[in-house]
N, C-alpha and C positions, 0 to 999 in steps of 0.2 A: 563254622565258619560260613557256610553257605548263606546264612540268614544277612551276613555283614555283605556282602556280595549281592544280594537281591535287593538288600537297603539302598546300596550304592548305586546300584542299576537305576533304580525307583528316583531315587533324588538326582539323578543325571537327565534322567527323561522329564521329571519336572521341568527343570532348569532349561533344555531345550526348547520345551512347549510353550515358556513363558518369554524364553530369549526369540522365540521365531514370532508370537504376537507382538513383541515390541517391533520388530524390524517388519511386520506387515502392518504397522498401524499406520497413520497419515503423516507420519513425521518428514517424508521427504516430499510431502504436497507445498510448492511455492506457486500452486497457481492463483493463490489472492494476488498476485503483483498484478499478472496480466489484466486482471477483473480492477481492479484499483485503477492501473492505467488506464481501460477503458471507461471507467465513470468520469477520470477528471477530463480527460480530451471529449467526452459526449457533452460536456456543460458549455463548452465555447461556442458551438453552433447553435445552442440556445438562445444565450444570450446573446451575441450578434444576430441572431433572429428578430428577439424582442427589440434591440434597439433600431434595428430596420424598419419595423413595425413603427414605433414611435415618429422615426425620422420621416416617413412616409405621411404618416397622419399631422404631423406638424408643419411638414415641407422644409424641413430643415437639414441638411446632409450633414450637417457639422455635430450632429447628436451619434449618428452612427459613427462618423470618422475618430469625434473624442473618444468615445464609448470604446473602439476596439483598441484605441491608445493606452487607456487605463487598464480596461481587461489585459491587455499584452504584459502590463507591467505586474499585475498581479499574479499573473500566469507562471511568468517567470521566476518569481519569488518560491512559487508552490514548484515549480519545475528542478529549481535549484536544492531545494529540499529533498524532493523525491529522491534525486540523485545520491545526497548525501544520506539520508534516511539508510538505502541499499546498502551504500558502502559502509558506513558508521555498523549496521546490523552485522553484514558479515564478519567485520574486524572483531566486533565482541566476542564472535563465536570463536573464531579464530585465536585470539589473542589472550583468551580467558580462561580459567577455571569456570566449571559450569555454574556456580552460585556467583561470580564477578560477572560472567558474561549476561545470568541474568540483571542484576541492577544496570547495566551497560545497556541494555538492549532495550528496560522499563524509560530508561530516562530518554533515550532517541525516539521511542514510540509517545512518550508526552508530547516531546518538542514538536515531531511531526503532526500528531494531532491537532496542536493547538495551531499549527501552520493552515490545516484542514479547517478547522474552525473557523480562523479569519478568511479564507477564500469562501468559504461557503457563505459565512455573513454575508461578506462583498456582493456575490452574486446573488443572493437572494433580497438584499436591500435595493439592490438594481434592478429586479425585475418583478418585486413585490407590487401585488396592486394597492396605489395610492403611493406609491415610492415617488423620492424625490423626483422623479422626470414625469410624474405622475400617468399611471399607466391602467387599463381597463384589463383585469384578469393575472393570474399569479400563472408564472411558468414554474412548471413541476422539474425537481433534479432528484435523479437515483443519483443522490450524493451526501452520505448520511457519517461525517466525520466520526463519531464515538463507534458505530458498527464496524467502519472502515477499518480504524485503528483497533480495535479490539481483535479483528479476523486476523490482521497483521501482526499482533502479537503473538497469538496462539500458533497462528505459521511458524511463524521465527521459534517461538518456543521447543515446537516438535522438532525444526529442523537443528537447534541446539542438542537437543536429544538423540537424534538419528546422527548428530556428527561426533557425538561423544565414542559413538560405535564404529567409527570409520578411521582408517589410516591417514597419515598426514597428506597424501595427495589426493586421496578420495574426499578428503574435506575440504579441501582448495578447490577441486573442480565442482564436488557438490556445491558448495555456497557460491564460486563464481557465477556461476548460471544466472544470479540473482542480478549481475551486472550487464546481462547480454541484452544487445540491441532491442530484444523485443518487449523488455521493460523499461525501457529509457521513452520518455514522453515524448511525441510527436512534436516538433518545433511551432509553437504558436502562429508562424506565419503560414504555414502549409495547413492549418485548423481553423484561419479567420480568413480565407478565401471566399 
């Protein structure tokens, strides 16, 4: 009888150790949201600086003015998609089983990735050497859509695993942080000054 008690104690110990390791995993780390927000926002002053350089060189203020308006439209599309992405990913985890949540999150991540690619192509074409405005020198951006989308996908996948170990209220609070103002993009009018 003592052998069975010892076996049960050992199994419980192994279970507790593996569960503790899962709890200490990077599952609750959604700091990539703030990093992504910063990378998106950092593109705006670089593009405007580039437009200003061309405008000064050509002696035509319309270049920077029209460029700002066009960039604002592209940024607004990205801003809207960024809000929808964070909200949809939260809802994927809250309202689905783990398997369905994964499919739901893959869909929304792919959509965001495509929006990132469109934005990246736009700003790259606008600032590329010999771009349609005729530029000397390339502007380098720390904005790689595939890398960012992959990191976001991993973070939300880990968040899904963490949420599975939480009670309903804890899960809502934990996932609610994704919609905090800290993760919201700064309005274009503030960035474009």
